N, CA, C and O of each residue as an XYZ file, in Angstrom:
636
protein
N      29.141    -25.940    120.567
C      28.576    -25.044    121.600
C      29.480    -24.070    122.379
O      30.687    -24.307    122.439
N      28.908    -22.888    123.033
C      29.704    -21.846    123.458
C      30.809    -22.607    124.301
O      31.011    -23.773    124.643
N      31.417    -21.398    124.467
C      32.387    -21.697    125.862
C      31.965    -20.793    126.922
O      32.819    -20.478    127.750
N      30.878    -20.362    127.024
C      30.728    -19.684    128.462
C      30.096    -20.550    129.384
O      29.414    -21.553    129.176
N      30.469    -19.942    130.544
C      30.041    -20.719    131.974
C      28.538    -20.611    131.812
O      28.006    -19.946    130.924
N      27.844    -21.361    132.799
C      26.172    -21.128    133.007
C      25.789    -19.768    133.284
O      24.859    -19.263    132.655
N      26.451    -19.094    134.212
C      26.114    -18.170    134.676
C      26.540    -16.715    133.796
O      26.013    -15.680    134.206
N      27.276    -16.638    132.859
C      27.572    -15.906    131.431
C      26.538    -15.980    130.966
O      25.794    -15.001    130.891
N      26.165    -17.367    130.455
C      25.137    -17.349    129.435
C      23.499    -16.903    129.793
O      22.651    -16.617    128.948
N      23.336    -16.924    131.055
C      22.229    -16.603    131.944
C      22.237    -15.152    132.075
O      21.111    -14.665    131.963
N      23.422    -14.103    132.333
C      23.339    -12.957    132.340
C      23.508    -12.258    131.015
O      23.174    -11.083    130.865
N      24.135    -13.141    129.868
C      23.711    -12.467    128.572
C      21.910    -12.768    128.327
O      21.111    -11.844    128.175
N      21.681    -13.633    128.331
C      20.129    -13.799    128.145
C      19.299    -12.883    128.690
O      18.340    -12.494    128.024
N      19.556    -12.326    130.145
C      18.834    -11.548    130.592
C      19.438    -10.404    130.042
O      18.642    -10.104    129.152
N      20.417     -9.514    130.010
C      20.761     -8.566    128.865
C      19.923     -8.639    127.908
O      18.952     -7.883    127.873
N      20.111     -9.388    127.147
C      19.347     -9.473    125.739
C      17.803     -9.221    125.773
O      17.192     -8.610    124.895
N      17.285     -9.734    126.824
C      15.805     -9.438    127.170
C      15.436     -8.416    127.699
O      14.254     -8.071    127.683
N      16.666     -7.531    128.442
C      16.063     -6.100    129.134
C      16.488     -5.049    127.934
O      16.124     -3.874    127.950
N      17.485     -5.747    126.662
C      17.491     -5.053    125.631
C      16.497     -4.880    124.499
O      16.686     -4.323    123.418
N      15.236     -5.554    125.030
C      14.330     -5.514    123.968
C      13.159     -4.797    124.221
O      12.425     -4.220    123.419
N      13.027     -4.961    126.099
C      12.090     -4.188    126.237
C      12.151     -4.129    128.065
O      12.943     -4.902    128.603
N      11.498     -3.416    128.746
C      11.605     -3.321    130.413
C      10.758     -4.671    130.478
O       9.945     -5.057    129.637
N      11.179     -5.388    131.827
C      10.589     -6.436    132.660
C      10.612     -6.167    134.374
O      11.369     -5.405    134.976
N       9.908     -6.741    134.750
C       9.602     -6.613    136.123
C      10.279     -7.815    136.419
O      10.363     -8.816    135.708
N      10.970     -7.525    138.049
C      11.734     -8.679    138.302
C      11.168    -10.327    138.077
O      11.817    -11.218    137.530
N      10.179    -10.418    138.490
C       9.385    -11.485    138.499
C       9.033    -12.037    137.233
O       9.108    -13.248    137.026
N       8.625    -11.162    136.312
C       8.456    -11.629    134.957
C       9.992    -12.448    134.182
O      10.202    -13.582    133.750
N      10.794    -11.251    134.295
C      12.287    -11.593    133.859
C      12.571    -13.075    134.428
O      12.898    -14.059    133.766
N      12.371    -12.991    135.790
C      12.901    -14.611    136.408
C      11.897    -15.553    135.894
O      12.398    -16.668    135.750
N      10.747    -15.503    135.590
C       9.881    -16.493    134.725
C      10.472    -16.981    133.501
O      10.698    -18.137    133.143
N      10.744    -15.525    132.745
C      11.635    -15.944    131.174
C      12.671    -16.632    131.187
O      12.878    -17.545    130.388
N      13.500    -16.260    132.148
C      15.031    -16.850    132.087
C      14.592    -18.458    132.717
O      15.393    -19.390    132.657
N      13.676    -18.554    133.114
C      13.239    -20.126    133.844
C      12.559    -21.165    132.917
O      12.378    -22.376    133.042
N      12.170    -20.072    131.720
C      11.639    -21.293    131.086
C      12.655    -22.501    130.223
O      13.783    -22.237    129.807
N      12.042    -23.716    130.087
C      12.700    -24.481    129.540
C      13.042    -23.906    128.015
O      12.181    -23.230    127.451
N      14.286    -24.178    127.368
C      14.392    -24.174    126.031
C      15.119    -25.588    125.621
O      15.747    -26.335    126.371
N      14.899    -25.721    124.438
C      15.536    -26.914    123.532
C      16.851    -26.766    123.907
O      17.535    -25.742    123.893
N      17.224    -28.210    124.342
C      18.966    -28.442    124.311
C      19.592    -27.278    125.271
O      20.719    -26.786    125.218
N      18.802    -27.063    125.927
C      19.654    -26.165    127.139
C      19.290    -26.269    128.364
O      18.078    -26.412    128.526
N      19.978    -26.245    129.344
C      19.852    -26.502    130.496
C      18.915    -25.441    131.358
O      18.800    -24.259    131.035
N      18.344    -25.966    132.360
C      17.604    -24.928    133.005
C      18.906    -24.328    133.944
O      19.891    -25.004    134.241
N      18.686    -22.927    134.336
C      19.878    -21.753    134.945
C      19.647    -22.761    136.406
O      18.796    -23.588    136.732
N      20.586    -22.336    136.901
C      21.034    -22.759    138.572
C      20.125    -21.406    139.164
O      20.129    -20.231    138.798
N      19.311    -22.151    140.295
C      18.729    -20.850    141.142
C      19.585    -19.837    141.568
O      19.192    -18.671    141.536
N      21.014    -20.201    142.072
C      21.853    -19.319    142.803
C      22.300    -18.432    141.725
O      22.495    -17.231    141.913
N      22.445    -18.946    140.733
C      22.959    -17.914    139.500
C      21.812    -17.187    139.145
O      22.082    -15.993    139.014
N      20.884    -17.400    138.985
C      19.672    -16.484    138.715
C      19.313    -15.588    139.657
O      18.789    -14.536    139.293
N      19.541    -15.863    141.084
C      19.566    -14.814    142.101
C      20.558    -13.748    142.076
O      20.290    -12.576    142.341
N      21.861    -14.237    141.710
C      22.842    -13.742    141.705
C      22.818    -12.435    140.054
O      23.506    -11.420    139.939
N      22.133    -12.805    139.381
C      22.079    -12.253    138.094
C      21.209    -10.980    138.429
O      21.528     -9.801    138.276
N      20.195    -11.432    138.855
C      19.077    -10.443    138.968
C      19.414     -9.431    140.301
O      18.964     -8.297    140.466
N      20.105     -9.988    140.973
C      20.380     -8.953    142.251
C      21.724     -8.001    141.564
O      22.049     -6.933    142.083
N      22.312     -8.465    140.547
C      23.223     -7.383    139.991
C      22.642     -6.602    138.912
O      23.260     -5.637    138.462
N      21.407     -6.967    138.422
C      21.046     -6.165    137.488
C      19.957     -4.747    138.099
O      19.602     -3.658    137.647
N      19.725     -5.550    139.380
C      18.779     -4.315    140.252
C      19.969     -3.126    140.531
O      19.994     -1.946    140.179
N      21.091     -4.062    141.431
C      22.002     -2.957    141.453
C      22.502     -1.966    140.803
O      22.623     -0.837    141.279
N      22.971     -2.438    139.199
C      23.305     -1.603    138.285
C      21.974     -0.694    137.707
O      22.123      0.187    136.860
N      20.761     -1.021    138.251
C      19.532     -0.019    137.964
C      18.912     -0.336    136.370
O      18.251      0.428    135.666
N      19.407     -1.857    136.044
C      18.610     -2.214    134.811
C      17.604     -2.956    134.894
O      17.118     -3.549    133.931
N      17.246     -2.998    135.882
C      16.041     -3.993    136.594
C      15.326     -2.968    137.664
O      16.048     -2.588    138.586
N      14.176     -2.559    137.630
C      13.350     -1.234    138.499
C      12.206     -1.692    138.752
O      11.502     -1.092    137.940
N      11.525     -2.379    139.359
C      10.245     -2.739    139.588
C       9.407     -1.281    139.538
O       8.757     -0.971    138.540
N       9.472     -0.642    140.424
C       9.062      0.845    140.548
C       8.918      1.604    139.419
O       7.949      2.327    139.185
N      10.049      1.418    138.588
C       9.981      2.380    137.421
C       9.754      1.747    136.239
O       9.829      2.292    135.138
N       9.445      0.470    136.464
C       8.570     -0.304    135.112
C       7.201     -0.044    135.543
O       6.439      0.369    134.668
N       6.786     -0.190    136.603
C       5.180     -0.226    137.232
C       4.689      1.260    136.672
O       3.699      1.496    135.980
N       5.716      2.221    137.197
C       5.338      3.696    136.650
C       5.071      3.852    134.952
O       4.084      4.349    134.410
N       6.062      3.368    134.427
C       5.796      3.244    132.956
C       4.704      2.419    132.533
O       4.067      2.820    131.558
N       4.435      1.567    132.965
C       3.068      0.551    132.753
C       2.055      1.306    132.796
O       1.216      1.473    131.910
N       2.121      1.896    134.078
C       0.831      2.530    134.471
C       0.469      4.028    133.616
O      -0.707      4.321    133.400
N       1.488      4.836    133.209
C       1.339      5.814    132.599
C       0.736      5.287    130.899
O      -0.143      5.811    130.215
N       1.430      4.311    130.657
C       0.700      3.736    129.242
C      -0.355      3.206    128.913
O      -0.902      3.284    127.813
N      -0.863      2.381    130.260
C      -2.281      1.972    130.090
C      -3.337      3.097    130.488
O      -4.539      2.959    130.260
N      -2.841      4.115    131.044
C      -4.002      5.555    131.512
C      -3.442      6.101    130.062
O      -4.473      6.691    129.738
N      -2.809      6.260    129.282
C      -2.998      6.924    127.981
C      -3.615      5.844    127.347
O      -4.705      6.276    126.972
N      -3.521      4.834    127.069
C      -4.732      3.916    126.294
C      -5.926      4.076    126.552
O      -6.753      3.762    125.697
N      -6.419      4.710    128.045
C      -7.429      4.828    128.207
C      -7.956      3.927    129.360
O      -9.166      3.705    129.335
N      -7.287      3.418    130.284
C      -7.562      2.738    131.269
C      -7.518      3.317    132.576
O      -6.616      3.923    133.153
N      -9.177      2.873    133.076
C      -8.936      3.371    134.663
C      -8.033      2.607    135.933
O      -7.408      1.563    135.747
N      -8.067      3.052    136.745
C      -7.020      3.122    137.706
C      -7.080      1.386    138.036
O      -6.070      0.691    138.152
N      -8.618      0.840    138.165
C      -8.794     -0.522    138.558
C      -8.260     -1.288    137.188
O      -7.609     -2.311    137.402
N      -8.413     -1.000    136.143
C      -7.730     -1.750    135.078
C      -6.107     -1.692    134.837
O      -5.428     -2.533    134.248
N      -5.705     -0.566    135.406
C      -4.252     -0.330    135.399
C      -3.770     -1.444    136.459
O      -3.174     -2.504    136.268
N      -4.223     -0.851    137.616
C      -4.227     -1.915    138.770
C      -4.271     -3.549    138.549
O      -3.525     -4.296    139.183
N      -5.166     -3.990    137.641
C      -4.900     -5.399    137.053
C      -4.061     -5.820    136.118
O      -3.793     -7.015    135.993
N      -3.567     -4.908    135.376
C      -2.574     -5.150    134.375
C      -1.323     -5.381    135.030
O      -0.663     -6.376    134.730
N      -0.807     -4.313    136.158
C      -0.025     -4.433    136.833
C       0.352     -5.812    137.870
O       1.445     -6.366    137.991
N      -0.765     -6.092    138.456
C      -0.761     -7.464    139.380
C      -0.918     -8.798    138.438
O      -0.507     -9.861    138.902
N      -1.362     -8.779    137.439
C      -0.804     -9.642    136.024
C       0.677     -9.883    136.120
O       1.161    -10.994    136.332
N       1.422     -8.692    135.940
C       3.134     -8.630    135.920
C       3.644     -8.914    137.291
O       4.837     -9.141    137.492
N       2.826     -8.903    138.151
C       3.279     -8.951    139.700
C       4.027     -7.892    140.017
O       5.185     -8.074    140.393
N       3.459     -6.538    139.911
C       3.897     -5.255    140.425
C       2.750     -4.711    141.331
O       2.944     -3.614    141.854
N       1.783     -5.245    141.531
C       1.082     -4.774    142.491
C       1.431     -3.741    143.602
O       0.941     -2.620    143.738
N       2.401     -4.362    144.390
C       2.818     -3.298    145.457
C       3.475     -2.008    144.905
O       3.528     -0.974    145.570
N       4.099     -2.158    143.338
C       4.325     -1.120    142.972
C       3.784     -0.334    142.308
O       4.381      0.489    141.615
N       2.514     -0.443    142.397
C       1.432      0.090    141.517
C       1.156      1.754    141.829
O       0.611      2.074    142.886
N       1.443      2.459    141.146
C       1.351      4.324    141.426
C       0.001      4.505    141.452
O      -0.779      3.939    140.686
N      -0.389      5.504    142.565
C      -1.734      6.218    141.947
C      -1.230      7.443    140.971
O      -0.290      8.238    141.005
N      -2.288      7.200    140.118
C      -2.041      8.035    139.033
C      -2.615      9.567    139.406
O      -3.634      9.526    140.094
N      -2.115     10.966    139.056
C      -2.318     12.308    139.684
C      -3.550     12.297    139.343
O      -4.359     12.433    140.261
N      -4.114     12.124    137.836
C      -5.573     12.189    137.524
C      -6.515     11.257    137.589
O      -6.567     10.260    136.869
N      -7.405     11.602    138.586
C      -8.510     10.523    138.807
C      -9.402      9.947    137.422
O      -9.480     10.343    136.259
N      -9.987      8.869    138.141
C     -10.657      8.218    136.691
C     -12.069      8.993    136.079
O     -12.569      8.849    134.963
N     -12.538      9.888    137.242
C     -13.574     10.580    136.260
C     -12.882     11.894    135.560
O     -13.507     12.458    134.662
N     -11.953     12.250    135.853
C     -11.244     13.393    135.006
C     -10.713     12.446    133.239
O     -10.922     12.530    132.029
N     -10.102     11.787    134.039
C      -9.848     10.746    132.603
C     -10.908     10.186    131.812
O     -10.815     10.288    130.589
N     -11.834      9.650    132.286
C     -12.822      9.137    131.554
C     -13.560     10.501    130.926
O     -13.795     10.313    129.732
N     -14.020     11.901    131.413
C     -14.604     12.619    130.813
C     -13.671     13.038    129.546
O     -14.278     13.300    128.508
N     -11.899     13.148    129.532
C     -11.048     13.539    128.526
C     -11.406     12.116    127.604
O     -11.857     12.440    126.505
N     -11.335     11.011    127.743
C     -11.407      9.913    126.986
C     -12.993      9.762    125.807
O     -13.054      9.276    124.678
N     -14.189     10.454    126.736
C     -15.211     10.710    125.610
C     -15.154     11.542    124.976
O     -16.125     11.594    124.221
N     -14.176     12.639    124.803
C     -13.963     13.631    123.813
C     -13.246     13.253    122.790
O     -13.145     13.821    121.703
N     -12.716     12.225    123.171
C     -12.053     11.531    121.680
C     -13.079     11.425    120.379
O     -14.268     11.657    120.598
N     -12.773     11.175    119.396
C     -13.297     11.235    118.215
C     -14.320      9.571    118.103
O     -15.477      9.364    117.738
N     -13.223      8.643    118.609
C     -13.825      7.322    118.398
C     -14.935      7.245    119.323
O     -15.919      6.619    118.931
N     -14.969      7.858    120.689
C     -15.830      7.501    121.732
C     -17.345      8.603    121.501
O     -18.508      8.519    121.895
N     -16.669      9.487    120.759
C     -18.125     10.939    120.500
C     -18.833     10.094    119.550
O     -20.063     10.047    119.575
N     -18.004      9.282    118.538
C     -19.266      8.591    117.593
C     -19.991      7.786    118.012
O     -21.091      7.698    117.468
N     -19.671      6.902    119.114
C     -20.418      6.133    120.003
C     -21.452      6.614    121.002
O     -22.529      6.092    121.288
N     -21.022      7.468    121.364
C     -22.202      8.050    122.201
C     -23.156      8.978    121.265
O     -24.294      9.129    121.710
N     -22.892      9.544    120.179
C     -23.922     10.209    119.295
C     -24.751      9.065    118.745
O     -25.645      9.293    117.931
N     -24.494      7.909    119.145
C     -25.532      6.744    118.218
C     -26.067      5.667    119.894
O     -25.489      4.834    120.592
N     -27.324      6.263    119.902
C     -27.958      5.763    121.498
C     -27.832      4.298    121.311
O     -27.824      3.615    122.334
N     -27.710      3.569    119.879
C     -27.759      1.903    119.964
C     -26.357      1.611    120.449
O     -26.150      0.440    120.769
N     -25.313      2.509    120.564
C     -23.818      1.761    120.965
C     -23.776      2.403    122.469
O     -22.685      2.231    123.011
N     -24.453      2.897    123.019
C     -24.157      3.403    124.338
C     -23.936      1.962    125.107
O     -22.810      1.947    125.605
N     -24.546      0.949    125.313
C     -24.355     -0.023    126.000
C     -23.040     -0.822    125.689
O     -22.388     -1.310    126.612
N     -22.717     -0.930    124.576
C     -21.442     -1.652    123.983
C     -20.333     -0.643    124.775
O     -19.437     -1.108    125.480
N     -20.502      0.613    124.583
C     -19.458      1.874    124.999
C     -19.329      1.403    126.372
O     -18.224      1.071    126.802
N     -20.411      1.351    127.112
C     -20.473      1.375    128.680
C     -19.596     -0.366    128.895
O     -18.652     -0.352    129.685
N     -19.817     -1.280    128.439
C     -19.182     -2.479    128.499
C     -17.736     -2.147    128.205
O     -16.901     -2.657    128.952
N     -17.417     -1.546    127.450
C     -16.214     -1.620    127.157
C     -15.322     -0.530    127.912
O     -14.093     -0.574    127.865
N     -15.913      0.293    128.497
C     -15.122      0.994    129.954
C     -14.879      0.582    131.017
O     -13.987      0.930    131.791
N     -15.958     -0.485    131.165
C     -16.183     -1.205    132.298
C     -14.829     -2.259    132.100
O     -14.011     -2.422    133.005
N     -14.745     -2.870    130.908
C     -13.543     -3.766    130.699
C     -11.921     -3.106    130.790
O     -10.879     -3.761    130.751
N     -12.063     -1.591    130.925
C     -10.553     -0.835    130.888
C     -10.755     -0.641    132.459
O     -10.001      0.205    132.939
N     -11.541     -1.201    133.264
C     -11.306     -0.843    134.676
C     -11.989      0.747    135.082
O     -11.402      1.470    135.887
N     -12.888      1.041    134.624
C     -13.790      2.261    135.080
C     -14.870      2.155    136.117
O     -15.755      1.375    135.764
N     -15.029      2.613    137.091
C     -15.776      2.300    138.008
C     -17.503      2.579    137.403
O     -17.791      3.673    136.917
N     -18.425      1.585    137.499
C     -19.850      1.722    136.993
C     -20.417      3.106    137.344
O     -20.874      3.860    136.484
N     -20.357      3.437    138.816
C     -20.695      4.662    138.769
C     -19.910      6.111    138.117
O     -20.541      7.156    137.956
N     -18.618      5.985    137.824
C     -17.892      6.842    137.159
C     -18.440      7.139    135.903
O     -18.850      8.268    135.636
N     -18.486      5.946    134.898
C     -19.216      5.890    133.348
C     -20.433      6.357    133.678
O     -20.586      7.483    133.203
N     -21.365      5.980    134.286
C     -22.720      6.406    134.279
C     -22.817      8.012    134.567
O     -23.802      8.549    134.060
N     -22.014      8.777    135.244
C     -21.926     10.112    135.414
C     -21.568     10.991    134.689
O     -22.033     12.131    134.710
N     -20.258     10.388    133.575
C     -19.281     10.886    132.882
C     -20.478     10.666    131.575
O     -21.048     11.670    131.149
N     -20.756      9.478    131.070
C     -21.798      9.488    130.024
C     -23.020     10.514    130.319
O     -23.412     11.282    129.440
N     -23.547     10.480    131.504
C     -24.825     11.466    131.449
C     -24.620     12.895    131.242
O     -25.364     13.608    130.568
N     -23.493     13.302    131.902
C     -23.006     14.567    131.957
C     -22.686     14.919    130.538
O     -23.141     16.018    130.219
N     -22.099     14.357    129.700
C     -21.568     14.428    128.262
C     -22.868     14.790    127.562
O     -23.083     15.863    126.997
N     -23.632     13.862    127.655
C     -24.959     13.668    126.990
C     -25.771     15.000    127.261
O     -26.221     15.737    126.383
N     -25.879     15.183    128.631
C     -26.606     16.466    129.089
C     -26.085     17.737    128.519
O     -26.852     18.599    128.088
N     -24.411     17.904    128.508
C     -24.117     19.095    127.857
C     -24.172     19.095    125.968
O     -24.308     20.055    125.209
N     -24.015     17.695    125.672
C     -24.339     17.900    124.090
C     -25.988     18.441    124.098
O     -26.163     19.497    123.489
N     -26.953     17.943    124.601
C     -28.412     18.303    124.550
C     -28.600     19.883    124.773
O     -29.423     20.591    124.191
N     -27.681     20.276    125.719
C     -27.635     21.929    126.029
C     -27.192     22.604    124.865
O     -27.677     23.675    124.499
N     -26.225     21.968    124.238
C     -25.502     22.677    123.125
C     -26.323     22.628    121.814
O     -26.086     23.409    120.892
N     -27.082     21.894    121.768
C     -28.055     22.000    120.756
C     -29.123     22.547    120.682
O     -29.763     22.455    119.634
N     -29.552     23.177    121.631
C     -30.817     24.303    121.902
C     -30.466     25.405    121.175
O     -31.193     26.399    121.171
């Protein structure tokens, strides 16, 4: 067995997790509290001390993590509600940033991508496209308006 004290073991594990990817404070806490075979659970005081130290060293920053996640999900084509849901799942709802680009603009851009244009070209796929956009967190009215505008523009171009 190793000669590390429980706090050092906990600290090293926290650094190892953070070296692999970013975490929110709540996520990292849960990860460190997960039972592992033949390993004792960390002491709450040690855990609090380690997390406090990680925050002090700016290795753990919920606002920065929330911003990165929000930007990532926006690039993947999620609406503000979908992004908020993902952040809520990670315990970051208070840190949820409002994105500078609103949903209708992001939705119009998304509909310009080749994958969505193929679905828009086939009237049989409109319902599934609508449902997919709802699952990504866009509002019903925004989707309807964006699809109607896109299809109207397409019909005007065909003349």
